[in-house]
N, C-alpha and C positions, 0 to 999 in steps of 0.2 A: 359558526365559521366550523366547516367539515376538517376531519384531519386531514385529509389530501390538501386541501387549499393552506391549512397553517404551514406546512412543511412543504409545500412545492417549489419554495425556493433554495431548499438544501439537498445534498448531495452527500452521500458517503462513499468514500474513496477507501476500499479494501487494498492494500498494496501488499503484492509478494504473498499473499498465502498460498503457494506452491510446494509442493511434495517435495521439493527439491531443497526447501528451505525449512519446511516444517516436519514433515516424517524420517525418523529415524531410519525405519527400513530403506531409506534411500541411499545408506551411507554416504552420501556428499560432504564435500569439503566447505559447501555452504550451509550445512545444516545447522538450525539455531535451536537449542534444546529451550528457548524462552518462547520460540514459534509455538512449538508443540504444545506447550502448555495453555496459550492462550486461544487454540482454535477452539474450546469452547464458548469464550466470552466474544471471539468475532463472531460465530456462528448465532450466535442470540443477538448482539447487535445488527445482524444482517436482518434478520428474521423480523426484529422491531423497526428496523429502518422501513422496511418492505409493508409491515403493519398502516403505519404510517403515511405510506405514500411518498417517502423519500426517494430519490433516484439514487441507484446504487451502481456505482463504475468499479471495474473490476479490473486494477493496475496490474500488470502482470512482464515478467520478463521472459522474452522469447529470443534466443541468439542464435545467430549463424553457427551451423558447426564448424566452420573454421574459425570464428571468433571475432571477423571485422567489424563489427559493428559492437565490441564488449569496449570495455575502457582497457585504455592501454597496460593498467597495472595487473587487469585480470587475464590478458590474452595468453601469458603461461599456461594458462588452466585448461586451454584449448588446442587440441591436436587430434588427428588421425580421426574425424569427425565426432570427439568426444569433449564434453563441459559441461557444466551448469546451467541447465534452465534452456538446454537445447529445443529451438521449433522442431513440435511434434515428438518429442520424448517424453516420457513416462514423469521425467522431475518437472518438465514446464506444466503438468496438468495441476488442477486445483485440488487442496488437500480434502482429503474425506470427510464428508460432509458439507463441502461447499459447493452450489452448482450456482453457475452463472444462467440466469432466466433470460428468455426472451425480451421480456422489458428493461432488462439490465443493460450498462454499456459494458465492452470489453476493451481497454486500451494497452495496448504493448510498448514497453519503454526500455530503454537498450543503458539507461543511465539511472543515476540516483532519484533523481527529481522526476514526478511524472508528468511536469510540466515541459522539461527540457526537451526540443526538437518533436513534440507530439503536437496532437490537435486538442490536448485537453480544455485548453482553456476557452480555444470557442466553440466547443462543445456543450459546454458548463455555461456560458455566458448566452448562446441562443437557446439553450433550455430554461431561460431564467434563474439560475442559480446564483445566489449571493452570498451564502453561506455552505461550510463544508465540515464533516463529521470525520475526522482519519482512523483507522484501524489498521493494522498490518505489523508489518517487520521491516525493517531492522530500524528501531529509533536513532540511531545515530546518523545512520546513513539516507536511506530514503525515507523513511518518515518526517525527517527533520528537513530536509531540503525541499521535500514537498510543501509541508506548512511554511517554509520561509520563501517559496517563491510564491505560494499564495496569499501571504499576507503581502508581499510587492505586487502582486498582481490587483491587489485591492477589494480581495474577497471580505465582506463585512465582519462576520464570525468564523473563525478557523477553531475548531475543538477537537482535541486529540483524546480520545478516550484509551486512558491511562492501562486500564486492566486489561483492552484489548490490542496492546502495542507490546514489543517484545526488542529487545536487545540480546547479545551474546551472553551478556549473565545480567542478573538481577543488580549488581553493583551500578554497571554500565547505565541499565534501563532508569533507575532512580539518579543516578549522575545526571543524566540529560535532563530528566524533570525537575530536579532542582534548579539545574541550570536555567531552564527556562523559565519557570517560576518566578527566581531572584529577577531576571531580566526585565519581567513583565512588571514586576514589584516596581525596580527602577525608573520603568518607564511612566508611570502614572504617580 
């Protein structure tokens, strides 16, 4: 069995690896130091996924300059055409070294979950995807909610690469990871 056949039912979701969230030069309120630290691991994971023929989905935030499509609690950060990850802004661009290729898929989301009010489930299922590998930021929000929704939508295997995901601090990252492991253990 060829590598592409073995992995043809798997997709990698790369969540919010945009300059706004991982590049300290942006001086953004949304910056996560942990996001900058995992950039090499995410880059390596994407390269490996491509080598194996895994479908790569880039999940990004791109918001309206007025913040009309942002969660209510974040709207205060949007005024006068300024705010995190606005459509067409430098902050909405992929982090340095990460490139969306023609064979990849780009999905724009406006909430934590990559599945909420998007066509992601349809794109994955019509592509024959049963298994997901998740990398990116921010673990307690976008990564976790996407993983929970993937489980609820009956994806067979949902794998989070811990070294290629990040939260606001290492303590939060490990706390979420330990919580998920404990939950998994109690369910088996």
